[in-house]
Each structure stands twice: as structure tokens, then as C-alpha cells.
C-alpha positions in Angstrom: 0.0 0.0 0.0 1.3 3.4 -0.9 2.0 5.9 1.8 -0.3 9.0 1.9 1.3 12.2 0.9 1.1 15.1 3.4 0.7 18.2 1.4 2.1 20.4 4.3 5.5 18.7 3.9 5.9 20.0 0.4 8.4 22.9 0.1 6.0 24.9 -2.0 3.3 25.0 0.6 3.7 28.0 2.9 3.2 27.8 6.7 -0.5 28.1 7.7 -1.5 29.0 11.3 -4.8 29.5 13.0 -4.9 32.9 14.7 -6.4 33.4 18.1 -9.5 35.6 18.6 -7.4 38.3 20.1 -4.9 38.3 17.2 -7.9 38.4 14.8 -9.3 41.5 16.6 -5.9 43.3 16.5 -5.4 42.5 12.8 -8.8 43.7 11.8 -8.4 46.9 13.8 -4.8 47.5 12.4 -6.1 47.0 8.8 -9.2 49.0 9.5 -11.5 46.4 7.9 -14.2 43.9 8.9 -14.1 40.2 8.4 -15.8 40.7 5.0 -12.7 42.6 3.8 -10.4 39.5 4.1 -9.9 37.1 1.3 -11.5 33.7 1.8 -10.3 30.2 2.2 -12.5 27.1 2.3 -12.6 25.0 5.5 -11.9 21.9 3.4 -8.7 23.4 1.9 -6.0 20.7 2.2 -3.5 23.3 3.7 -5.8 24.0 6.7 -7.6 20.7 7.1 -5.4 19.7 10.1 -5.9 23.1 11.8 -9.6 22.2 12.6 -10.5 25.7 11.4 -14.1 26.7 11.5 -16.0 29.4 9.5 -15.0 32.8 10.9 -11.5 31.8 11.9 -8.6 33.6 10.4 -5.5 31.9 9.0 -2.1 33.5 8.8 0.0 32.3 5.9 3.7 33.0 6.1 5.5 33.0 2.7 9.2 33.3 2.0 10.1 36.4 0.0 13.4 37.0 -1.8 13.2 40.7 -1.0 11.4 41.0 2.3 12.5 37.7 3.9 9.0 36.7 4.8 5.5 38.1 4.2 2.2 37.5 5.8 -1.2 36.9 4.2 -4.5 36.5 5.9 -7.6 34.5 4.9 -10.9 34.0 6.6 -12.3 30.5 6.7 -15.7 30.0 5.0 
């Protein structure tokens, strides 16, 4: 039987983290937006499936950048 591939182990998949409610509040206030202003990510997305994210949760995605070192992107779970 073939071993299942874990998508999160692939070098091209950036780090995904579930933000706390407090972090979410601070982020929305800092950006001056509501939840509706964030890009969306589906709860069954393979990259966040293991985070047990629920609709309304915010995911922080950390990507490597050749110029900035690392950059952060945010998605709201739908």
C-alpha cells in the first residue's frame, strides 16, 4: 500500500497558522477592515484541514520572499 502524501510537507506549501480571537481582533483593527474585507479560504482546503479551522476563523499564511525575507497573508475561513 502506498504511503499517503502530506501536502504540508511540500516545500512549495507555505506555513498556515490558526490565529487566536485576540490576534484576529488586533489584525482587523490594524487594517481598518471587517471580516468581509479579508480574502476567503474554504474550510476543506488541504492546507488548513489539520488546523480544525471553523468558519469565521482567520488563517495567517507565512510565505518566503526573496526581497522581504517573509511576508504574511491572511484568509478568513468560509
